[in-house]
N, C-alpha and C positions, 0 to 999 in steps of 0.2 A: 542638548546633553544637561546643561544647569538646570531647566527646566522640569526635564525626566528626575535628576536624582530627587528633584524637591517633592517630586510629586511619589516617588517612592517611599522618601524619610516619611511625610505626612500619612501614609497608610501606615506603615509600622505603628507610629506612635497613638493614631485611630485605634489599631487592635489592640493594644497593649493597655489600653483603658480598660477593656472590658476582663481583664485578667479576674480570679479571683482566689481566694487562698486554701479552700478546702480541697482534700484529696481526690482527684477525677479517676473515677474506672469504666470501661467499656468492655460489651460483650464481642465474640466472634459465633457466630453462626451458620450453621448450611447444610447440606443433606452429602451420603456418600451412595454412589449407586455404583453397581457393576459396571465395568468400560463395558461389555461385549452387549450384555443385555438391556444395560441402561436399567434394571429392576433397583428399589433400596435395598440395602443390606442394613438388616438391623444385629447390634450387637455390636458393632466395630468400636475399638478403642481408639479414643482422639487426646491424645498427651501433648502438652503444653512443654516444649523441650527446652525451654529458654531460663528456667528457674528451676535448678537443681535444688534447691533447700524447700521453696513452700510447692508439694505438688498438686496440677492444676489438671484433673484430667476427667473424663466421660465417656458415656457409650453411647450411640447410633438407637434412637425408638425403632418403634416396628417401622414407621415407614421412614427410616433410613436418619430421622434428624437428629441434629445434636447444637447443643448450647453450652460454650465456653464462656464463663461468667468473670465478673470483676478483674480482669485485665488491666495491668498496667498500660498509660499509654505508649505507643511507640513503633519497635519492629517485634516483632516473633517469627521462632520458629516451631511450625505444628508438626506431629508425626499421627500418622491415619493407619491402623495395624488391623489386619484379624485373620483369623486361624484358616490356612489354605492360600491366602492371597498375600502379593507384596506389597510390602509397605511402603506407604510415600510421604515422603518430607517433603513441607511446603515449607522455604524460607520466603522472607521480606512481606511477614503480612503487617500489613500497616494498622493500625490502632488507633484511631482521633474521638474525641469528644463528641462533634456534631454527629458521627453518622454512626451508625452500626456496620460491622464487617459483613458480608456475606461470603464464605468460602465453599461451594458447593466443589466436592470432589468425587471423580472416577477412577476407583481400583480394579484391579488386572489380579485373575484368578491366576495362581499357579501353577502350571504344567504339570508338578509333582505331585507326588501321594505324600500325603501329610508328616508318614514317617521318615521321606525323605528329603524333605525340604530342605535345601540349602541354597538362601536365593538374594539374589541384589535388590537394593530400594529403588524405585523411580524418583526424581526429583525433577525441578523446578525445570523448564525448557524441554523435558520428554512431550512430545506431538501427543494431542488429544487423539489422533484417528489408529486404531489398534492397527491399521494395514499400515503406519509409515513406518520407516525402517532408517533410511538413508536420506540425507542432504532434508531433513524435518527440524522445525523447531516450534514449540509452542511459547503464544508470548500473553501479556497480559495490559490491564488499563497501567497498571503504576510500571511499566515499560514505557510505553510511549509517552509515560510524562518525564522519566528517571535522567533518558539519555540529554546530555548540552543541545541544543540544536532541532532536537526532534519537534518542536512546535506539537506535540502532542497527535503528533499524524503515524499512523501504521507504516505508511512508507517511507516514509524520512528515517520511523526509527530502524525500520529492517536493512536500511543502506551504513548500520553499526553492524552488522554480520558477516562471517567470511563471505566470500564471494559478490557482494552484492555495492556499487556502488550508488551516489548521485550521478544525474545525468547534467544537472540545470540549478545555479543556487536560486531560480525565480517562480522552480517547476520541481514538483516531487515524484518525477521520475525518476524510475531507478533500471540500472542495469546487473544483469545478474548473469556473471560468469561471458561477459562478452556479446549477450545476445540483446536483441534490439529491445526495447521498455515496451515496445505492443505487443510482445511475445508472453504478456502475465495475464491470468484469468484473476478476475475477482469474483468470491463466491461471499453471497451474505446469505443465513440462514438455512445452509445447502443450494442454491438457484445461483446459476451464474447471474449477472448484472453486470451493465453499461457501466463505463467509466465511472466512480465516486468520486470527482470532483469538480471543481468550479475554475471555470474558465479552461476548461479540455476542447481539445481540439481535433477533429475528427483521425482517425489512424491513430492515438496514443491513450496510454491507459493511466495519465498523469496529472495535472495539473497544478495551479497554482497555490490553493487552499482546499483540503478535504472537505467532504461533505459529511464524512461520517464523525459523529461526535466520539471520540475515546472511552467518554463517561458511560456511553451506553450500550459498549463492547464488554461482550465476556470473553474466556481465556478464548483463544484463536490460535491457527495453526498457518505457518509461512513454511513454502515450500522453494527449494532452489535446483531442484533436477530430480529426474528416477520417478516421479509422485507415483500413487497408486492409481488402478485400473477405472476409480471412478472420475478422477481429473481427466477432460478432456479439452480439446479446443483452445491448447498452448504450449508453445516450444521451451519455455525459458522455465516457470513460476507460477507460484499459486498462493493468494493471499486467502483463506477460507477462515471467515470471521461468524461470530457468533453474537447476538445482541443478547446479554442479560435479562434476567427479570426482576421485576420491581421488589422493593422489600416488603414480605406477607406478613409483616406485624405492626409497624406504626411509618406515618407518614415521614420523608423526608424532604429536602431541597438544596440544592447546591447555586450560587449565585457567582457570576466569575464577570467582572470588567477588563479589557484586556488590549492589546495591540490587534491582535486578531479575532477581538468581537466581543460583545455584551450579549452574554448566555446566561439560560435558565434550565434547570431541570428538576423537576417534580416524580416522584416516584412514592407508591404503597399501597397497603390492601386495597381492594374493591369489597373484598369478604375476606374474615380472618378465618373462620371457621371453614370454608372451602378453599382457602391458600391461593384465590384470586386476585392478580397484581397487575399495575399500571406501572409503567413507567414514561414520560414523556419528555423533550429538551426541544428549546428553540434558539437559536445564536442570528443577531446581524451582525453587519461588518459595523466595528468602529475607526475605521480611519478618517471619516468623513470628521469626524468628533474632533481628534487628535494630531488633525494636519498641521495645525498651530507649533507642533513641539519640534517641529524643523529636522524629523527623521526621513532619512533618502533612503526607500525600498524600491528604488529602481525604473520611478517614472511620476511624473508631478499630478497624473491622472487619478481620481482616487475610485479603485475598484469599489462597485456595493455587492454585497453578495448576504444570502440567507438560507438559512437552512435548519429542517426540524427532523425529527425522529422519533418514534413511538414506538410501544410492544403493550399487550394485555396479554396474558398468559392464563389460563384456566387448567390447570391440572388435574387428571380424571384417577383413575386405581392405579396403584404400582406404575410404571413405566408410562400411563397414558396421558395424554394433552394437546390442547389446544391452543394452539398460540395466532393472534393477528400482529402483524409488524408492518412499518413504513419509515420508511426515509423518503427524502427531499433536498432538491437546492435548486437557489434561483441566483443567478450573479449576471452582472453587465460592467462593461466599462470605455468609457470614451476616449482615446487617448489624441488629443486635438493637439498636433505637430504644427498644426496653424497661431496655436495659442503660443506657442514659445516664444519668447522674446529674446535670448540670446542661445547663442551657441555650447554654453556651459550647463542648456538645460539637457539631461538624458534620459531615456525610455530604452530599457531593456527587452519591453511586453511586445513589440511591435517593431513594423519599419521605421524608417525615421524622413521619408518623403512622403508622408501621409498621413492623412486623419481618417482612425478606425474608430467605428461604432460596434462592438463584440455584446454579446450576450447570450448564455449557454442556461441550459438548464435539463434536469436529471430528477426523476423521482421513481420508488419503489414499493407497491402496496401489494401485500402478500399475506398467507394464511397458511398455518402449519400445523397436519395432526399427525398425534404418534399413539401407536395402539397396541399395546400387549397381545400378541397372537398366543402367547402361552410365558412359561416363565424363562424360555431360554430364548424365546423370537419374539421381534417387536417390528413392525411395521411403522414406515413412514412416507407421508406427501407431503410436499410444497410447491403450492402453486401463488403464481403471483403476476402481476402486469406492472414491465418497465418502458419510462419512457426516456427518453433523451432528445434533445436539439439543440442546434448549435446555429448561430445565426450572426450576420455580420457583412456590415456595408464599408466602403473605402471609398474615400476622395483623394485625388493626387493634388499634393501642394507645393504651387510656384513660389518662390521666395527669393530675396535676397538681402544681403546687410548691407545697410545704410553708413553713414560716414561715424555714426555713434556706437558699430557693433551689433548693432540691433537687426532683428529681422524684421521684413517689410513682404507681407502675401502680393504678391502680383495677380493671383488667378488658383481656379481651383478648378477640376475636371473630374468627375466620376470615374470609377476605376474595377471596384467589383463591388457586385452583391451577391450575396448566398446563404440559401438556408438548407441545413439538412436535419433530419428529423427519422429517429428508429422509434417503433413501439414495437411493442413484443410482449406473448404470452408464452410464459416460461413455468414449465413442472419436473418435477423431481420428483419419483419415487420409487420407494426400495424395500427390501424386506432383507433384516439381521437376523443372523441362525447362529448361536451357539452349540454346534453340535456334542461338546463334550469339551471338559477341561481343554482340551489339546488345539481343537477344531474349530474353526469360525467361518461361518461363506455368507457372502453380502453379494447383492445383487440386485440391479435395477436399472432404471430408463428416464434419458433427461431429455426432452424435447421440448424445442421452440418455435411458435411462430412467429415470424420477424417481418413486420410492416414497414419500407424506406419511402422515402418521400424524400428525394435532392431535387433542388432546384440551385443552377449558379450558372452566372453568365460575368465575362470582362468584356472592359473597354478595349479597341486594338487601338494602338499608337502605331504602330510598325504599317510605316505607307505602302511596302509592296504587299501587304492581303488584301484579299476581294474587299473583307470589312472594315478596312482600314477606317477610323473614327467611329465605329460604331458597335453595337451590344456582340458580344459572340456568346452563344450558348454551349455548356461545358456538360454542365448536366440537368437534366430533365423527366425524370423518375419515379414513377409511383406502382410501386411492385411487392409484390410479399412473396417470401421463403420459408423452407421448414430446414432447420437443422436437429437432428435424430442421434441419440449418444447410448445405447445399451453398453453396460458391461456387466463383470462377473470376477469377483475377489473372493481368496482364500486365504487362512491365517493358519499356520500348524506349528506347534510349539512342542519339543523334545524336553524328555528327563533333563537332558546334560547341557541344559540352555542354552539350545540352537531353535530359531524363530527363522519360519519362511512363510512368505508371502507370494503368492501369483494371482496374474490377472490376466484378463482381457476386455479391450475397450474398443471397440468401435464407431464409424462415426459418417454422417449422412450428410449432405447439404443439397438441396431439390434446385436454390438459383444455377446453378457449375454443375449439378451433377456429379461432383464430388462423392465420392466415397472410398473411405478407409477402412476397409472387413478386419482387419484383427490385428491389433497391437501389441502386443504383451507384456506384461510388467512383470518382475522375478527380483528379488527383494531377502537377503537373509542376515542374520545376526548372531552373532556365536558371543554367548557370555560366561568370562570366564573366572574359576573361583575364586580372583584377586579381587572381581567385580567389575575391572576392564572390559571391555568389547571390540570382536572386529566386525566390519559388516560392510556389504557389498550389494550393489545394485546395477539392473540394467532396464531398460524401457523405450518402445517406442513411441512417438509423439506426433501430433498432427494439428494443424488450426489452420482454420481461414483466412483469408488476406483480409486488410483491412476495410469494410463493408465499402465503403464512398469509392473503390479504387473501380470497383465491378462495372460502375456506371459510368465512369468517365468517358465521356464522347467526343471524337475528333469530326464528326460528319453527321450528318441527317439521313435517313431513309426516304424512298422517295415519298412515301405516306406522311413523313413530317415527327416521325416518332425519331429519336435519338438511335445511331448506329452504335452498339455497344459490343464496342469490341476487345474488352477485356471480362466479359462477362462469362466466358469459360474457362479461368483459372482454376486449376488446381487447388489443394492441399498445399501446403509448406508441410515438410518432415524433419522430425529429429531422430536420432537413437544417442540415449545416454549413456554413461557406463562410471559408475561410481565404487572407489572404494576406500572404506575410511576407520580409524581407530578413534577410540573413546579411555579418558583412566580419570578416575576420581582421585589425584593426586596425596588430596586430604579430605573431611568431611564436608567442605565448602569450597574446592578450589580443582577445578574440570580443566581438562584437556580434551582438543580432539581435534582431530587432522583428519583432512580427504582429498583425494587423488581423483579425478574428471576429465573424462575426454566424453564429446558430443560431437558427432557430424550430423548437419544439414543440408537438405537436399530439395530440389521444387523450389527453391524460394526464387518468385518470379523478377525477371531482369527482361530489358528490351529484346525485343525483336533486331532492329537495326544493332549492330555492334558498339555497343558502349560500356562502362563503369557503371552504372548504375544497376543497384538491387535493394529491393525491400530489405536488405540485413542494414541498411544502415538509416533506414524510417524508424519516427516512433518518438523521436521526443522535439521538445520546443515545441513553437507554436507556430509552425509550416505545415499547408499540404503539401501533395506532390501532385504532378499532372505530368506522368510518362506517358510514352507514345504507346503502343501495342507491344503486350507484355506475355512471354513465355516462362513457364515454372521450368528453367535451365541452370537456375544459377544454386549455388552449393555455398558453406561455412563449416568450417572447421573451428571448434574451442577446445583445450586442453590448458590444465592447471593443477594447481595443490593451493590446498586451505590450510590454516592454522588457529585454530580457537581458544585463547588463555584466558578463562572465567573463576571471579570469583562470587562466591553468591554473598547478599546484603547478610553481613552478620557483623558484631562487633563495630558496628556504627561505619563502615563503610563496604564498598565495594569495587570490583575493576573488570574490563572487559578489553580484551587487544585480540584484535587480529590481523593478519595479513594475509592477501593472496599474490599468487604469482601468476600469472595467465596470459596465454596466446590467442587471438582472435583472429583471423582471415576470410576470405571471402572470394569470391569469381563471378564476375559478370560477364556477360554475353561478349565479350572482347576475350574472354579466358585466360584474362592477366589475374594473379594471384595477389593480395593487397591487403591493407589491414583495414579492419572494418571501422567506423569510425568512431568506437567504444574499445579500441586495443588499446588501453592503458599500460597495458603489461603488468602493472601494482599496484594492489590498494591498500592498506593500511589504516586502520583505525584503533586509537585509544582513549577509552572513556572510563573516566575516575569519579566518583564522591564520596564525600564523607559528613555525617553529622555529627554537629553539636549540640550536645544538651547545656540549656540555660538554664532552665529550672525542670520539674515535676512537667511542668504545662508546656511548654514553649522548647522550642531548637532551631539552629540552622540550621542549613546543607546547603555545600558548596559543592559542584559539579565544573567537571570539563572533560573536553571532547578534541581531541587533533585525528583532523583527517589529511594523508598526504595519496595522490592519484596521481597516476600517469596521463600525461595530458592529449587531450582528445587530436584526431588525425583530420585533415584537413586536403584541399586540392586549391593551388595558386587559382586568383578569379580572372575570368575571361573577360578584361575590361570592357573592351567596346561590344561584346555580346552583352555584357550586363546593363550597358546605359540602354540599348536597344530595347531589351526585353524591359528593363526599368527592375528587374530580379537578380540576387546574386548568382552568376553563372561562374563553374568552376572549367577550366581546362580538363576538357574530359580524360585525356589520356596521362594526366599529370595529379589524378584525384587518389588522394590520403598517402601524398608522399612526403608531408609535412606535416610537423608534429607540433601541437602549442606546449607552452610553458608547463611542465607539473603544477597540477592543484594542491596548494595547501592550503589551509584553513584550520584556526583553534575556536573554539566555543566557548564560553563561561555562563556557568547557572547559579544564580544564588536565588534560596528560596527562605524565609521565616514561617515558623508554622507556632498559632500561638492555639492552646485546647483550654476555652473557657468551657464553664457549665452549660450541658446540651448543645453547646457550638463548636466550632472551628474556622479562624482565619488563618488564612494561607495568601501572603503578600511575595511575590518573587520576578525576579526581571533574570530572562535569559540572552546573552549578547552572543549573538553569530555574526562569526569575522571577526575576534575580538581586537586581532592587529591591526583590520582592516587591507588584509593582504588582496592586490590586483590580482585577479585569477581572469584569464581572458576565456570568454563565452565562446565568441565566435566572432566569424565575419560577416559583417553587413551592408547591403547597399543603401548609400546614403550620400546623394548629390553633394560637393561640395558646395560651402557656402558662395566662393568665386565664381563658380559652374564651370569650374575645371573635371573636365571630363577623367581626367589619369588620376583623379581624387575623390570620386565616387566609392570607392570602397573602404572602410574602415574597420578596425578592431572593437568589437564589442564587447565592453568587461562585466564581469558577474558584480554581485552585490557586495558592497563595502559594507561598513560594520553596521551591525542592523540591531538594538536591543527591542525586546521584546519584553513587556510587563504585564503583569496582572493582578488582581486582586479577587480571592474567592471565599466566600462564606457556605459555611454548611452546617445543616442543623434537622 
């Protein structure tokens, strides 16, 4: 820690030397579009709201573009207003010297006639999607960096929202309203993508580090239930991510060095006359360089990863545009238990009885085309190629402790070898038409061509098995399938503040011949004269099972091919019901509450009577190998959520959330149990305040406190665990015990200096400030004395983890 403090102070002193004395200002510019038609709106009033003495405002030109010039550095509030449209207030607009602030806005036409207008404004956090009414929130780049402990990642940021909790400090999986983390859909630029995280495991939606660079993301939406009809193949929630366009007037650069990587971002115009822009970023892991600082991040192994992203945007007339985009990441880690010297060395990223060589890849390359069919209608088509691959090799380590309490390796034996790959071509095409000021209709089709290539073998140590001391093939499949999802949705608004959305979604998966003919979605919002609103929504949703589970095989056919006994698994289904109330307590203080009920059915469970259910999978670094499965399981979730949020103004903000919930499931044994994720409560409190040191420099201090009910687990079957060399629980007692409640406090401090045409920022984010010892899981780890009764132990979450960075932008 002493060396880390020294580095932090040196960086502050270094950037302080570049300060200059003259007044520095910067501009904010962007484009204003109609939310429903994506057409530019000329004549929109754009006004700086936080300077009540000196008026600063402008109007958009014929192409909807505007520029606010000579803004002081810091945070601002801007209002966008136009006759016949709902005004929009944007808080927390950050203005730095090193980069122009690009703020593109979509405003919504009022359903009321001009002479009867009495409308409420839209504000930060309102979802971008015009069909989203309940359980939806917009987020931006600033939020992914604002919250202490979020590490600049969308999923870790979302864990601060009501109804959402993290599952594991070493991973960014999230649990939404008690559901499995795997029940989440990731979308990028309107197409579904595979898990966008480094070190991801098949059947999960998270990983250790996000591949997505938050600096390349534009405003995006996050859903926690009852989402609109265009979203399918998800039972819990949706990340609907957008990449922003590059600066169309000047070339800009961001460079950053920190714990999570060394990265660079370039953006600027390709053609200023035609507003053609580019943006590209690259990051390489830094852990190998800073390993000497003595920071404990859960293992002595050095994770290696790199990722890149880009976007080229070619605008046309009106709302027409062509974009080419890409995101990709590569990662690998060698966790070598055989190199451990003493029992004090720890590893929470894998099993503690084997060497593990692990690698993962993920990439998306796509093209998006939007064309205006008329002033009220546009057509958009996105096509992309998506690759993902995970491979791993394990060797079992036999070792003992010598007289000096040091490990000595006796022998090693092969244990596991697998490669799982998915390649898919995905397309999404839709038409959005604004019929009139009250009615909007959208219909489209999402289609995926998926190629599966799965190979897996494990070494058999059980002497009762016919293939004792030989490789057993569990996966050997090369096959393709299609997933097709048509949908239609409609929005209607009335004069009295009532908005209704309705839609239908269907889904067909050719591999299992599963079909969901019609999934209805319905939501409404009633806005009252005092600005408060009541919302309600309901919907039916479905999801395919984790792809690899369709191909697990216990035996071979007579022709040598694998017998796929789970290939016919059907979709899992869920029905969501939500009611909510929202009110602005003052201009910048928002209160929101939602109550929900969810019923899930058709969840795969074992045919043989047991407690196993896919409701408990999707987190951690493990795959599952169940016997023959049937869609006979169920799950019930219900709860209430509260949010109190103060928008960033007058140098501070806060966000406080509380969720009280219950989540139960049934396996094939018919016993009602707690799901693994039924913590019963989750609460977050996030706060930050900025202190202005001079006209050019400031320091920000932020904190976060999280408390969550403990995960449920079952007592281990020690004898069976020693036999299989994996953790096995007593089936009849699954989830009858609960780990202690989880508590974590995070602290974030950053210093920003605005020099002429350049901004320096240095910061540190201390995760688990107090070093609280939270239980992660039980793990199989043979005792050094070879005592079979001590082969199961508790593994703990990350301790105190300081994440530092230095950033320069110009």
